[in-house]
mmCIF file of the N, C-alpha and C atoms, coordinates in Angstrom:
data_MODEL
# 
_entry.id   MODEL 
# 
loop_
_atom_site.group_PDB 
_atom_site.id 
_atom_site.type_symbol 
_atom_site.label_atom_id 
_atom_site.label_alt_id 
_atom_site.label_comp_id 
_atom_site.label_asym_id 
_atom_site.label_entity_id 
_atom_site.label_seq_id 
_atom_site.pdbx_PDB_ins_code 
_atom_site.Cartn_x 
_atom_site.Cartn_y 
_atom_site.Cartn_z 
_atom_site.occupancy 
_atom_site.B_iso_or_equiv 
_atom_site.pdbx_formal_charge 
_atom_site.auth_seq_id 
_atom_site.auth_comp_id 
_atom_site.auth_asym_id 
_atom_site.auth_atom_id 
_atom_site.pdbx_PDB_model_num 
ATOM 1   N N  . UNK A 1 1  ? 22.456 -40.369 35.018 1.00 0.00 ? 1  UNK A N  1 
ATOM 2   C CA . UNK A 1 1  ? 23.561 -39.697 35.674 1.00 0.00 ? 1  UNK A CA 1 
ATOM 3   C C  . UNK A 1 1  ? 23.552 -38.201 35.344 1.00 0.00 ? 1  UNK A C  1 
ATOM 4   N N  . UNK A 1 2  ? 23.467 -37.891 34.062 1.00 0.00 ? 2  UNK A N  1 
ATOM 5   C CA . UNK A 1 2  ? 23.497 -36.480 33.669 1.00 0.00 ? 2  UNK A CA 1 
ATOM 6   C C  . UNK A 1 2  ? 22.265 -35.736 34.162 1.00 0.00 ? 2  UNK A C  1 
ATOM 7   N N  . UNK A 1 3  ? 21.134 -36.417 34.170 1.00 0.00 ? 3  UNK A N  1 
ATOM 8   C CA . UNK A 1 3  ? 19.905 -35.770 34.633 1.00 0.00 ? 3  UNK A CA 1 
ATOM 9   C C  . UNK A 1 3  ? 20.056 -35.314 36.075 1.00 0.00 ? 3  UNK A C  1 
ATOM 10  N N  . UNK A 1 4  ? 20.638 -36.166 36.907 1.00 0.00 ? 4  UNK A N  1 
ATOM 11  C CA . UNK A 1 4  ? 20.849 -35.810 38.318 1.00 0.00 ? 4  UNK A CA 1 
ATOM 12  C C  . UNK A 1 4  ? 21.795 -34.616 38.444 1.00 0.00 ? 4  UNK A C  1 
ATOM 13  N N  . UNK A 1 5  ? 22.847 -34.602 37.658 1.00 0.00 ? 5  UNK A N  1 
ATOM 14  C CA . UNK A 1 5  ? 23.802 -33.490 37.705 1.00 0.00 ? 5  UNK A CA 1 
ATOM 15  C C  . UNK A 1 5  ? 23.155 -32.191 37.227 1.00 0.00 ? 5  UNK A C  1 
ATOM 16  N N  . UNK A 1 6  ? 22.304 -32.285 36.230 1.00 0.00 ? 6  UNK A N  1 
ATOM 17  C CA . UNK A 1 6  ? 21.612 -31.098 35.728 1.00 0.00 ? 6  UNK A CA 1 
ATOM 18  C C  . UNK A 1 6  ? 20.636 -30.578 36.779 1.00 0.00 ? 6  UNK A C  1 
ATOM 19  N N  . UNK A 1 7  ? 19.913 -31.484 37.431 1.00 0.00 ? 7  UNK A N  1 
ATOM 20  C CA . UNK A 1 7  ? 18.972 -31.084 38.482 1.00 0.00 ? 7  UNK A CA 1 
ATOM 21  C C  . UNK A 1 7  ? 19.721 -30.419 39.634 1.00 0.00 ? 7  UNK A C  1 
ATOM 22  N N  . UNK A 1 8  ? 20.928 -30.875 39.928 1.00 0.00 ? 8  UNK A N  1 
ATOM 23  C CA . UNK A 1 8  ? 21.729 -30.302 41.014 1.00 0.00 ? 8  UNK A CA 1 
ATOM 24  C C  . UNK A 1 8  ? 22.237 -28.898 40.698 1.00 0.00 ? 8  UNK A C  1 
ATOM 25  N N  . UNK A 1 9  ? 22.142 -28.469 39.450 1.00 0.00 ? 9  UNK A N  1 
ATOM 26  C CA . UNK A 1 9  ? 22.582 -27.122 39.082 1.00 0.00 ? 9  UNK A CA 1 
ATOM 27  C C  . UNK A 1 9  ? 21.617 -26.052 39.592 1.00 0.00 ? 9  UNK A C  1 
ATOM 28  N N  . UNK A 1 10 ? 20.340 -26.388 39.670 1.00 0.00 ? 10 UNK A N  1 
ATOM 29  C CA . UNK A 1 10 ? 19.330 -25.390 40.053 1.00 0.00 ? 10 UNK A CA 1 
ATOM 30  C C  . UNK A 1 10 ? 19.612 -24.763 41.420 1.00 0.00 ? 10 UNK A C  1 
ATOM 31  N N  . UNK A 1 11 ? 19.856 -25.547 42.487 1.00 0.00 ? 11 UNK A N  1 
ATOM 32  C CA . UNK A 1 11 ? 20.148 -24.908 43.780 1.00 0.00 ? 11 UNK A CA 1 
ATOM 33  C C  . UNK A 1 11 ? 21.460 -24.128 43.772 1.00 0.00 ? 11 UNK A C  1 
ATOM 34  N N  . UNK A 1 12 ? 22.398 -24.545 42.948 1.00 0.00 ? 12 UNK A N  1 
ATOM 35  C CA . UNK A 1 12 ? 23.668 -23.816 42.862 1.00 0.00 ? 12 UNK A CA 1 
ATOM 36  C C  . UNK A 1 12 ? 23.455 -22.444 42.228 1.00 0.00 ? 12 UNK A C  1 
ATOM 37  N N  . UNK A 1 13 ? 22.646 -22.401 41.182 1.00 0.00 ? 13 UNK A N  1 
ATOM 38  C CA . UNK A 1 13 ? 22.332 -21.120 40.543 1.00 0.00 ? 13 UNK A CA 1 
ATOM 39  C C  . UNK A 1 13 ? 21.540 -20.241 41.507 1.00 0.00 ? 13 UNK A C  1 
ATOM 40  N N  . UNK A 1 14 ? 20.638 -20.844 42.272 1.00 0.00 ? 14 UNK A N  1 
ATOM 41  C CA . UNK A 1 14 ? 19.874 -20.078 43.258 1.00 0.00 ? 14 UNK A CA 1 
ATOM 42  C C  . UNK A 1 14 ? 20.797 -19.475 44.308 1.00 0.00 ? 14 UNK A C  1 
ATOM 43  N N  . UNK A 1 15 ? 21.843 -20.196 44.687 1.00 0.00 ? 15 UNK A N  1 
ATOM 44  C CA . UNK A 1 15 ? 22.821 -19.674 45.646 1.00 0.00 ? 15 UNK A CA 1 
ATOM 45  C C  . UNK A 1 15 ? 23.518 -18.444 45.077 1.00 0.00 ? 15 UNK A C  1 
ATOM 46  N N  . UNK A 1 16 ? 23.858 -18.486 43.801 1.00 0.00 ? 16 UNK A N  1 
ATOM 47  C CA . UNK A 1 16 ? 24.487 -17.333 43.151 1.00 0.00 ? 16 UNK A CA 1 
ATOM 48  C C  . UNK A 1 16 ? 23.526 -16.143 43.179 1.00 0.00 ? 16 UNK A C  1 
ATOM 49  N N  . UNK A 1 17 ? 22.265 -16.389 42.858 1.00 0.00 ? 17 UNK A N  1 
ATOM 50  C CA . UNK A 1 17 ? 21.260 -15.322 42.873 1.00 0.00 ? 17 UNK A CA 1 
ATOM 51  C C  . UNK A 1 17 ? 21.118 -14.748 44.278 1.00 0.00 ? 17 UNK A C  1 
ATOM 52  N N  . UNK A 1 18 ? 21.156 -15.609 45.280 1.00 0.00 ? 18 UNK A N  1 
ATOM 53  C CA . UNK A 1 18 ? 21.076 -15.142 46.672 1.00 0.00 ? 18 UNK A CA 1 
ATOM 54  C C  . UNK A 1 18 ? 22.265 -14.256 47.029 1.00 0.00 ? 18 UNK A C  1 
ATOM 55  N N  . UNK A 1 19 ? 23.464 -14.642 46.590 1.00 0.00 ? 19 UNK A N  1 
ATOM 56  C CA . UNK A 1 19 ? 24.652 -13.811 46.831 1.00 0.00 ? 19 UNK A CA 1 
ATOM 57  C C  . UNK A 1 19 ? 24.498 -12.445 46.161 1.00 0.00 ? 19 UNK A C  1 
ATOM 58  N N  . UNK A 1 20 ? 23.971 -12.432 44.942 1.00 0.00 ? 20 UNK A N  1 
ATOM 59  C CA . UNK A 1 20 ? 23.767 -11.170 44.228 1.00 0.00 ? 20 UNK A CA 1 
ATOM 60  C C  . UNK A 1 20 ? 22.759 -10.303 44.975 1.00 0.00 ? 20 UNK A C  1 
ATOM 61  N N  . UNK A 1 21 ? 21.689 -10.912 45.468 1.00 0.00 ? 21 UNK A N  1 
ATOM 62  C CA . UNK A 1 21 ? 20.669 -10.157 46.207 1.00 0.00 ? 21 UNK A CA 1 
ATOM 63  C C  . UNK A 1 21 ? 21.250 -9.523  47.467 1.00 0.00 ? 21 UNK A C  1 
ATOM 64  N N  . UNK A 1 22 ? 22.212 -10.206 48.075 1.00 0.00 ? 22 UNK A N  1 
ATOM 65  C CA . UNK A 1 22 ? 22.859 -9.683  49.288 1.00 0.00 ? 22 UNK A CA 1 
ATOM 66  C C  . UNK A 1 22 ? 24.012 -8.734  48.956 1.00 0.00 ? 22 UNK A C  1 
ATOM 67  N N  . UNK A 1 23 ? 24.251 -8.552  47.658 1.00 0.00 ? 23 UNK A N  1 
ATOM 68  C CA . UNK A 1 23 ? 25.353 -7.728  47.163 1.00 0.00 ? 23 UNK A CA 1 
ATOM 69  C C  . UNK A 1 23 ? 26.709 -8.247  47.647 1.00 0.00 ? 23 UNK A C  1 
ATOM 70  N N  . UNK A 1 24 ? 26.798 -9.570  47.750 1.00 0.00 ? 24 UNK A N  1 
ATOM 71  C CA . UNK A 1 24 ? 28.046 -10.255 48.106 1.00 0.00 ? 24 UNK A CA 1 
ATOM 72  C C  . UNK A 1 24 ? 28.739 -10.636 46.796 1.00 0.00 ? 24 UNK A C  1 
ATOM 73  N N  . UNK A 1 25 ? 29.358 -9.628  46.176 1.00 0.00 ? 25 UNK A N  1 
ATOM 74  C CA . UNK A 1 25 ? 29.910 -9.787  44.830 1.00 0.00 ? 25 UNK A CA 1 
ATOM 75  C C  . UNK A 1 25 ? 31.040 -10.804 44.775 1.00 0.00 ? 25 UNK A C  1 
ATOM 76  N N  . UNK A 1 26 ? 31.873 -10.853 45.800 1.00 0.00 ? 26 UNK A N  1 
ATOM 77  C CA . UNK A 1 26 ? 33.027 -11.761 45.787 1.00 0.00 ? 26 UNK A CA 1 
ATOM 78  C C  . UNK A 1 26 ? 32.555 -13.214 45.753 1.00 0.00 ? 26 UNK A C  1 
ATOM 79  N N  . UNK A 1 27 ? 31.696 -13.585 46.691 1.00 0.00 ? 27 UNK A N  1 
ATOM 80  C CA . UNK A 1 27 ? 31.208 -14.966 46.726 1.00 0.00 ? 27 UNK A CA 1 
ATOM 81  C C  . UNK A 1 27 ? 30.367 -15.298 45.500 1.00 0.00 ? 27 UNK A C  1 
ATOM 82  N N  . UNK A 1 28 ? 29.583 -14.352 45.030 1.00 0.00 ? 28 UNK A N  1 
ATOM 83  C CA . UNK A 1 28 ? 28.773 -14.582 43.831 1.00 0.00 ? 28 UNK A CA 1 
ATOM 84  C C  . UNK A 1 28 ? 29.671 -14.871 42.637 1.00 0.00 ? 28 UNK A C  1 
ATOM 85  N N  . UNK A 1 29 ? 30.723 -14.093 42.493 1.00 0.00 ? 29 UNK A N  1 
ATOM 86  C CA . UNK A 1 29 ? 31.638 -14.257 41.366 1.00 0.00 ? 29 UNK A CA 1 
ATOM 87  C C  . UNK A 1 29 ? 32.386 -15.586 41.443 1.00 0.00 ? 29 UNK A C  1 
ATOM 88  N N  . UNK A 1 30 ? 32.884 -15.922 42.624 1.00 0.00 ? 30 UNK A N  1 
ATOM 89  C CA . UNK A 1 30 ? 33.633 -17.170 42.798 1.00 0.00 ? 30 UNK A CA 1 
ATOM 90  C C  . UNK A 1 30 ? 32.730 -18.367 42.512 1.00 0.00 ? 30 UNK A C  1 
ATOM 91  N N  . UNK A 1 31 ? 31.557 -18.378 43.115 1.00 0.00 ? 31 UNK A N  1 
ATOM 92  C CA . UNK A 1 31 ? 30.640 -19.504 42.946 1.00 0.00 ? 31 UNK A CA 1 
ATOM 93  C C  . UNK A 1 31 ? 30.139 -19.588 41.509 1.00 0.00 ? 31 UNK A C  1 
ATOM 94  N N  . UNK A 1 32 ? 29.930 -18.437 40.876 1.00 0.00 ? 32 UNK A N  1 
ATOM 95  C CA . UNK A 1 32 ? 29.487 -18.427 39.490 1.00 0.00 ? 32 UNK A CA 1 
ATOM 96  C C  . UNK A 1 32 ? 30.527 -19.090 38.588 1.00 0.00 ? 32 UNK A C  1 
ATOM 97  N N  . UNK A 1 33 ? 31.791 -18.799 38.817 1.00 0.00 ? 33 UNK A N  1 
ATOM 98  C CA . UNK A 1 33 ? 32.840 -19.409 37.992 1.00 0.00 ? 33 UNK A CA 1 
ATOM 99  C C  . UNK A 1 33 ? 32.936 -20.915 38.235 1.00 0.00 ? 33 UNK A C  1 
ATOM 100 N N  . UNK A 1 34 ? 32.740 -21.345 39.476 1.00 0.00 ? 34 UNK A N  1 
ATOM 101 C CA . UNK A 1 34 ? 32.750 -22.779 39.772 1.00 0.00 ? 34 UNK A CA 1 
ATOM 102 C C  . UNK A 1 34 ? 31.608 -23.491 39.046 1.00 0.00 ? 34 UNK A C  1 
ATOM 103 N N  . UNK A 1 35 ? 30.422 -22.924 39.113 1.00 0.00 ? 35 UNK A N  1 
ATOM 104 C CA . UNK A 1 35 ? 29.258 -23.537 38.474 1.00 0.00 ? 35 UNK A CA 1 
ATOM 105 C C  . UNK A 1 35 ? 29.399 -23.476 36.952 1.00 0.00 ? 35 UNK A C  1 
ATOM 106 N N  . UNK A 1 36 ? 29.944 -22.391 36.429 1.00 0.00 ? 36 UNK A N  1 
ATOM 107 C CA . UNK A 1 36 ? 30.165 -22.278 34.982 1.00 0.00 ? 36 UNK A CA 1 
ATOM 108 C C  . UNK A 1 36 ? 31.122 -23.360 34.501 1.00 0.00 ? 36 UNK A C  1 
ATOM 109 N N  . UNK A 1 37 ? 32.178 -23.606 35.262 1.00 0.00 ? 37 UNK A N  1 
ATOM 110 C CA . UNK A 1 37 ? 33.122 -24.667 34.905 1.00 0.00 ? 37 UNK A CA 1 
ATOM 111 C C  . UNK A 1 37 ? 32.438 -26.031 34.923 1.00 0.00 ? 37 UNK A C  1 
ATOM 112 N N  . UNK A 1 38 ? 31.573 -26.238 35.907 1.00 0.00 ? 38 UNK A N  1 
ATOM 113 C CA . UNK A 1 38 ? 30.836 -27.498 35.993 1.00 0.00 ? 38 UNK A CA 1 
ATOM 114 C C  . UNK A 1 38 ? 29.927 -27.676 34.780 1.00 0.00 ? 38 UNK A C  1 
ATOM 115 N N  . UNK A 1 39 ? 29.240 -26.611 34.377 1.00 0.00 ? 39 UNK A N  1 
ATOM 116 C CA . UNK A 1 39 ? 28.365 -26.673 33.200 1.00 0.00 ? 39 UNK A CA 1 
ATOM 117 C C  . UNK A 1 39 ? 29.191 -26.970 31.950 1.00 0.00 ? 39 UNK A C  1 
ATOM 118 N N  . UNK A 1 40 ? 30.328 -26.317 31.807 1.00 0.00 ? 40 UNK A N  1 
ATOM 119 C CA . UNK A 1 40 ? 31.197 -26.561 30.646 1.00 0.00 ? 40 UNK A CA 1 
ATOM 120 C C  . UNK A 1 40 ? 31.649 -28.017 30.597 1.00 0.00 ? 40 UNK A C  1 
ATOM 121 N N  . UNK A 1 41 ? 32.022 -28.576 31.747 1.00 0.00 ? 41 UNK A N  1 
ATOM 122 C CA . UNK A 1 41 ? 32.442 -29.977 31.800 1.00 0.00 ? 41 UNK A CA 1 
ATOM 123 C C  . UNK A 1 41 ? 31.302 -30.910 31.410 1.00 0.00 ? 41 UNK A C  1 
ATOM 124 N N  . UNK A 1 42 ? 30.103 -30.600 31.879 1.00 0.00 ? 42 UNK A N  1 
ATOM 125 C CA . UNK A 1 42 ? 28.942 -31.421 31.526 1.00 0.00 ? 42 UNK A CA 1 
ATOM 126 C C  . UNK A 1 42 ? 28.637 -31.326 30.034 1.00 0.00 ? 42 UNK A C  1 
ATOM 127 N N  . UNK A 1 43 ? 28.753 -30.128 29.474 1.00 0.00 ? 43 UNK A N  1 
ATOM 128 C CA . UNK A 1 43 ? 28.503 -29.948 28.039 1.00 0.00 ? 43 UNK A CA 1 
ATOM 129 C C  . UNK A 1 43 ? 29.480 -30.789 27.222 1.00 0.00 ? 43 UNK A C  1 
ATOM 130 N N  . UNK A 1 44 ? 30.721 -30.858 27.676 1.00 0.00 ? 44 UNK A N  1 
ATOM 131 C CA . UNK A 1 44 ? 31.734 -31.631 26.958 1.00 0.00 ? 44 UNK A CA 1 
ATOM 132 C C  . UNK A 1 44 ? 31.459 -33.134 26.981 1.00 0.00 ? 44 UNK A C  1 
ATOM 133 N N  . UNK A 1 45 ? 30.740 -33.612 27.998 1.00 0.00 ? 45 UNK A N  1 
ATOM 134 C CA . UNK A 1 45 ? 30.558 -35.056 28.133 1.00 0.00 ? 45 UNK A CA 1 
ATOM 135 C C  . UNK A 1 45 ? 29.128 -35.541 27.884 1.00 0.00 ? 45 UNK A C  1 
ATOM 136 N N  . UNK A 1 46 ? 28.208 -34.634 27.627 1.00 0.00 ? 46 UNK A N  1 
ATOM 137 C CA . UNK A 1 46 ? 26.809 -35.024 27.434 1.00 0.00 ? 46 UNK A CA 1 
ATOM 138 C C  . UNK A 1 46 ? 26.616 -35.634 26.046 1.00 0.00 ? 46 UNK A C  1 
ATOM 139 N N  . UNK A 1 47 ? 25.667 -36.582 25.948 1.00 0.00 ? 47 UNK A N  1 
ATOM 140 C CA . UNK A 1 47 ? 25.424 -37.234 24.660 1.00 0.00 ? 47 UNK A CA 1 
ATOM 141 C C  . UNK A 1 47 ? 24.023 -36.972 24.105 1.00 0.00 ? 47 UNK A C  1 
ATOM 142 N N  . UNK A 1 48 ? 23.062 -36.723 24.978 1.00 0.00 ? 48 UNK A N  1 
ATOM 143 C CA . UNK A 1 48 ? 21.689 -36.497 24.517 1.00 0.00 ? 48 UNK A CA 1 
ATOM 144 C C  . UNK A 1 48 ? 21.443 -35.024 24.203 1.00 0.00 ? 48 UNK A C  1 
ATOM 145 N N  . UNK A 1 49 ? 20.720 -34.791 23.117 1.00 0.00 ? 49 UNK A N  1 
ATOM 146 C CA . UNK A 1 49 ? 20.406 -33.421 22.710 1.00 0.00 ? 49 UNK A CA 1 
ATOM 147 C C  . UNK A 1 49 ? 19.601 -32.675 23.769 1.00 0.00 ? 49 UNK A C  1 
ATOM 148 N N  . UNK A 1 50 ? 18.661 -33.364 24.421 1.00 0.00 ? 50 UNK A N  1 
ATOM 149 C CA . UNK A 1 50 ? 17.831 -32.693 25.426 1.00 0.00 ? 50 UNK A CA 1 
ATOM 150 C C  . UNK A 1 50 ? 18.674 -32.220 26.612 1.00 0.00 ? 50 UNK A C  1 
ATOM 151 N N  . UNK A 1 51 ? 19.703 -32.979 26.966 1.00 0.00 ? 51 UNK A N  1 
ATOM 152 C CA . UNK A 1 51 ? 20.600 -32.542 28.042 1.00 0.00 ? 51 UNK A CA 1 
ATOM 153 C C  . UNK A 1 51 ? 21.426 -31.347 27.591 1.00 0.00 ? 51 UNK A C  1 
ATOM 154 N N  . UNK A 1 52 ? 21.862 -31.386 26.352 1.00 0.00 ? 52 UNK A N  1 
ATOM 155 C CA . UNK A 1 52 ? 22.648 -30.278 25.807 1.00 0.00 ? 52 UNK A CA 1 
ATOM 156 C C  . UNK A 1 52 ? 21.817 -28.995 25.767 1.00 0.00 ? 52 UNK A C  1 
ATOM 157 N N  . UNK A 1 53 ? 20.561 -29.107 25.402 1.00 0.00 ? 53 UNK A N  1 
ATOM 158 C CA . UNK A 1 53 ? 19.672 -27.940 25.371 1.00 0.00 ? 53 UNK A CA 1 
ATOM 159 C C  . UNK A 1 53 ? 19.499 -27.374 26.774 1.00 0.00 ? 53 UNK A C  1 
ATOM 160 N N  . UNK A 1 54 ? 19.271 -28.245 27.748 1.00 0.00 ? 54 UNK A N  1 
ATOM 161 C CA . UNK A 1 54 ? 19.082 -27.799 29.135 1.00 0.00 ? 54 UNK A CA 1 
ATOM 162 C C  . UNK A 1 54 ? 20.351 -27.135 29.672 1.00 0.00 ? 54 UNK A C  1 
ATOM 163 N N  . UNK A 1 55 ? 21.496 -27.720 29.376 1.00 0.00 ? 55 UNK A N  1 
ATOM 164 C CA . UNK A 1 55 ? 22.760 -27.127 29.821 1.00 0.00 ? 55 UNK A CA 1 
ATOM 165 C C  . UNK A 1 55 ? 23.006 -25.788 29.134 1.00 0.00 ? 55 UNK A C  1 
ATOM 166 N N  . UNK A 1 56 ? 22.588 -25.669 27.886 1.00 0.00 ? 56 UNK A N  1 
ATOM 167 C CA . UNK A 1 56 ? 22.705 -24.399 27.176 1.00 0.00 ? 56 UNK A CA 1 
ATOM 168 C C  . UNK A 1 56 ? 21.904 -23.299 27.852 1.00 0.00 ? 56 UNK A C  1 
ATOM 169 N N  . UNK A 1 57 ? 20.739 -23.654 28.382 1.00 0.00 ? 57 UNK A N  1 
ATOM 170 C CA . UNK A 1 57 ? 19.921 -22.676 29.115 1.00 0.00 ? 57 UNK A CA 1 
ATOM 171 C C  . UNK A 1 57 ? 20.654 -22.195 30.360 1.00 0.00 ? 57 UNK A C  1 
ATOM 172 N N  . UNK A 1 58 ? 21.276 -23.134 31.070 1.00 0.00 ? 58 UNK A N  1 
ATOM 173 C CA . UNK A 1 58 ? 22.041 -22.750 32.259 1.00 0.00 ? 58 UNK A CA 1 
ATOM 174 C C  . UNK A 1 58 ? 23.238 -21.885 31.877 1.00 0.00 ? 58 UNK A C  1 
ATOM 175 N N  . UNK A 1 59 ? 23.861 -22.213 30.764 1.00 0.00 ? 59 UNK A N  1 
ATOM 176 C CA . UNK A 1 59 ? 25.016 -21.446 30.304 1.00 0.00 ? 59 UNK A CA 1 
ATOM 177 C C  . UNK A 1 59 ? 24.620 -19.995 30.014 1.00 0.00 ? 59 UNK A C  1 
ATOM 178 N N  . UNK A 1 60 ? 23.502 -19.796 29.363 1.00 0.00 ? 60 UNK A N  1 
ATOM 179 C CA . UNK A 1 60 ? 23.019 -18.443 29.066 1.00 0.00 ? 60 UNK A CA 1 
ATOM 180 C C  . UNK A 1 60 ? 22.673 -17.710 30.358 1.00 0.00 ? 60 UNK A C  1 
ATOM 181 N N  . UNK A 1 61 ? 21.986 -18.383 31.268 1.00 0.00 ? 61 UNK A N  1 
ATOM 182 C CA . UNK A 1 61 ? 21.625 -17.775 32.551 1.00 0.00 ? 61 UNK A CA 1 
ATOM 183 C C  . UNK A 1 61 ? 22.870 -17.353 33.326 1.00 0.00 ? 61 UNK A C  1 
ATOM 184 N N  . UNK A 1 62 ? 23.881 -18.204 33.354 1.00 0.00 ? 62 UNK A N  1 
ATOM 185 C CA . UNK A 1 62 ? 25.114 -17.876 34.077 1.00 0.00 ? 62 UNK A CA 1 
ATOM 186 C C  . UNK A 1 62 ? 25.830 -16.683 33.449 1.00 0.00 ? 62 UNK A C  1 
ATOM 187 N N  . UNK A 1 63 ? 25.785 -16.579 32.132 1.00 0.00 ? 63 UNK A N  1 
ATOM 188 C CA . UNK A 1 63 ? 26.401 -15.420 31.475 1.00 0.00 ? 63 UNK A CA 1 
ATOM 189 C C  . UNK A 1 63 ? 25.661 -14.133 31.833 1.00 0.00 ? 63 UNK A C  1 
ATOM 190 N N  . UNK A 1 64 ? 24.341 -14.209 31.909 1.00 0.00 ? 64 UNK A N  1 
ATOM 191 C CA . UNK A 1 64 ? 23.554 -13.036 32.319 1.00 0.00 ? 64 UNK A CA 1 
ATOM 192 C C  . UNK A 1 64 ? 23.855 -12.656 33.765 1.00 0.00 ? 64 UNK A C  1 
ATOM 193 N N  . UNK A 1 65 ? 23.996 -13.645 34.623 1.00 0.00 ? 65 UNK A N  1 
ATOM 194 C CA . UNK A 1 65 ? 24.327 -13.363 36.024 1.00 0.00 ? 65 UNK A CA 1 
ATOM 195 C C  . UNK A 1 65 ? 25.716 -12.743 36.139 1.00 0.00 ? 65 UNK A C  1 
ATOM 196 N N  . UNK A 1 66 ? 26.651 -13.197 35.317 1.00 0.00 ? 66 UNK A N  1 
ATOM 197 C CA . UNK A 1 66 ? 27.995 -12.612 35.321 1.00 0.00 ? 66 UNK A CA 1 
ATOM 198 C C  . UNK A 1 66 ? 27.931 -11.144 34.923 1.00 0.00 ? 66 UNK A C  1 
ATOM 199 N N  . UNK A 1 67 ? 27.155 -10.828 33.888 1.00 0.00 ? 67 UNK A N  1 
ATOM 200 C CA . UNK A 1 67 ? 26.997 -9.430  33.476 1.00 0.00 ? 67 UNK A CA 1 
ATOM 201 C C  . UNK A 1 67 ? 26.348 -8.606  34.578 1.00 0.00 ? 67 UNK A C  1 
ATOM 202 N N  . UNK A 1 68 ? 25.379 -9.177  35.260 1.00 0.00 ? 68 UNK A N  1 
ATOM 203 C CA . UNK A 1 68 ? 24.713 -8.490  36.372 1.00 0.00 ? 68 UNK A CA 1 
ATOM 204 C C  . UNK A 1 68 ? 25.718 -8.177  37.479 1.00 0.00 ? 68 UNK A C  1 
ATOM 205 N N  . UNK A 1 69 ? 26.562 -9.133  37.811 1.00 0.00 ? 69 UNK A N  1 
ATOM 206 C CA . UNK A 1 69 ? 27.582 -8.930  38.847 1.00 0.00 ? 69 UNK A CA 1 
ATOM 207 C C  . UNK A 1 69 ? 28.543 -7.832  38.422 1.00 0.00 ? 69 UNK A C  1 
ATOM 208 N N  . UNK A 1 70 ? 29.003 -7.893  37.180 1.00 0.00 ? 70 UNK A N  1 
ATOM 209 C CA . UNK A 1 70 ? 29.969 -6.906  36.700 1.00 0.00 ? 70 UNK A CA 1 
ATOM 210 C C  . UNK A 1 70 ? 29.369 -5.508  36.666 1.00 0.00 ? 70 UNK A C  1 
ATOM 211 N N  . UNK A 1 71 ? 28.125 -5.380  36.243 1.00 0.00 ? 71 UNK A N  1 
ATOM 212 C CA . UNK A 1 71 ? 27.487 -4.065  36.156 1.00 0.00 ? 71 UNK A CA 1 
ATOM 213 C C  . UNK A 1 71 ? 27.158 -3.489  37.521 1.00 0.00 ? 71 UNK A C  1 
ATOM 214 N N  . UNK A 1 72 ? 26.685 -4.317  38.430 1.00 0.00 ? 72 UNK A N  1 
ATOM 215 C CA . UNK A 1 72 ? 26.292 -3.827  39.751 1.00 0.00 ? 72 UNK A CA 1 
ATOM 216 C C  . UNK A 1 72 ? 27.486 -3.578  40.656 1.00 0.00 ? 72 UNK A C  1 
ATOM 217 N N  . UNK A 1 73 ? 28.575 -4.261  40.396 1.00 0.00 ? 73 UNK A N  1 
ATOM 218 C CA . UNK A 1 73 ? 29.773 -4.115  41.223 1.00 0.00 ? 73 UNK A CA 1 
ATOM 219 C C  . UNK A 1 73 ? 30.389 -2.732  41.046 1.00 0.00 ? 73 UNK A C  1 
ATOM 220 N N  . UNK A 1 74 ? 30.240 -2.171  39.872 1.00 0.00 ? 74 UNK A N  1 
ATOM 221 C CA . UNK A 1 74 ? 30.865 -0.868  39.564 1.00 0.00 ? 74 UNK A CA 1 
ATOM 222 C C  . UNK A 1 74 ? 30.136 0.264   40.142 1.00 0.00 ? 74 UNK A C  1 
# 
């Protein structure tokens, strides 16, 4: 179950990157927060260390994307 949810994160992150490339800051920011909340929920319920490590990678990537949005928006 968790593996499928983790795999489903990749296209969502790609969508955020696509919004950033188009300089669509509003949609990028909104979608980023939705995906970040989803990652946080998964982290709270995951039991395997390998899933936690993978989710941690997504968490770091999302934080970097948030900084990119904030810096480029200004």
